[in-house]
N, C-alpha and C positions, 0 to 999 in steps of 0.2 A: 321601637321596632327591634325585635330580636333577630339577630343574624345567626342562622343556623350552619349555613354552608360557608365555612372559613376556607381560606386557600388551602390550608393543611388538610381539611376534610376532603376537599375535592381531589387534592393530590393523592391522598391515600385511597379514595375510592377508585381514582383511575389506575393506580398501581395494582389494587386487588383485582379489577376485572381485566387487567392486561393491556390497557391502552397505553400505559408508560411502563417501560421496563424497570425492574427494581435493581438498582446497581449498587452493590456492596463492593467493598475493596477486593473481596474474594472473586465476585463475578468479573471485576475489571481485570484482575490478575490472571484468571482463567482465560478470559478472551485474548489478552496479550500473549499468553502462552501458546494458545491455539494459533493465532497469526504467526507468531515467531516459527513455529514448527512447519506450517504451511510454506512460509517463505524459504526456510531451510531446505525443505524438500523440493521447491522448485529451483532454488539455486543448484542443489545436487543434480537435478535432472538436466538442467541447462549445461552445466559443466561436463557431465557425462556426454552429452550430444556433442559439445565442442571438441572433447578428447577423441571421440569416435571420428569426427569430421577431420581432424588434423592428423589422425593416425592412418588415413587412407593414402594409397600410393599415388593418387591424382594430386599433382602439385597445386591444383586449384583449391583442394581441401584446406591446406595450410593457410592460404590466402583468405579464404572464407571464414576459417576459425579467427584468424586475427581481425577480420573486420567486425565479426560478431562481438569479440572481446572489446574492440574499440567502442562499438555502439553501446555496450552494457556499461562500460566505464563512463561514457558521456552521460548516460541516464542518471548516474550517481552525482553528477556535478549539480550544485546549487545554482539556481537562476536568480540573479538579484532582481527584486521586485520593489524597490524603493519608489519608483515613480509608476504611474500609470502606463502601461505599455500600449502603443498603437499597433496597427497591423504590421507596418514595416518593421518595428522592433521585434515582434514575435516571430516573424519570418527569419529575420536576421539570427535570432537565438536558435531556431530549428536548424 
């Protein structure tokens, strides 16, 4: 029995018709760069909003700005996930 459709043949066909994306190192680098730019833009926008809030004459603005900063810093913390978390563990982490 002659095997015509090897895994490589199927893979190449799927890439050619667009079922699978072709990922070259350049594509990956470009995608990473685009994501970094989006993240940088979002961070700049958020920082600008926080500066505007804290610059208001209303004393609650500074409190709100500090709360937002604290929240964003908490988002950067790594959550240890060595064990499977149950509902109570998840609630405690949040």
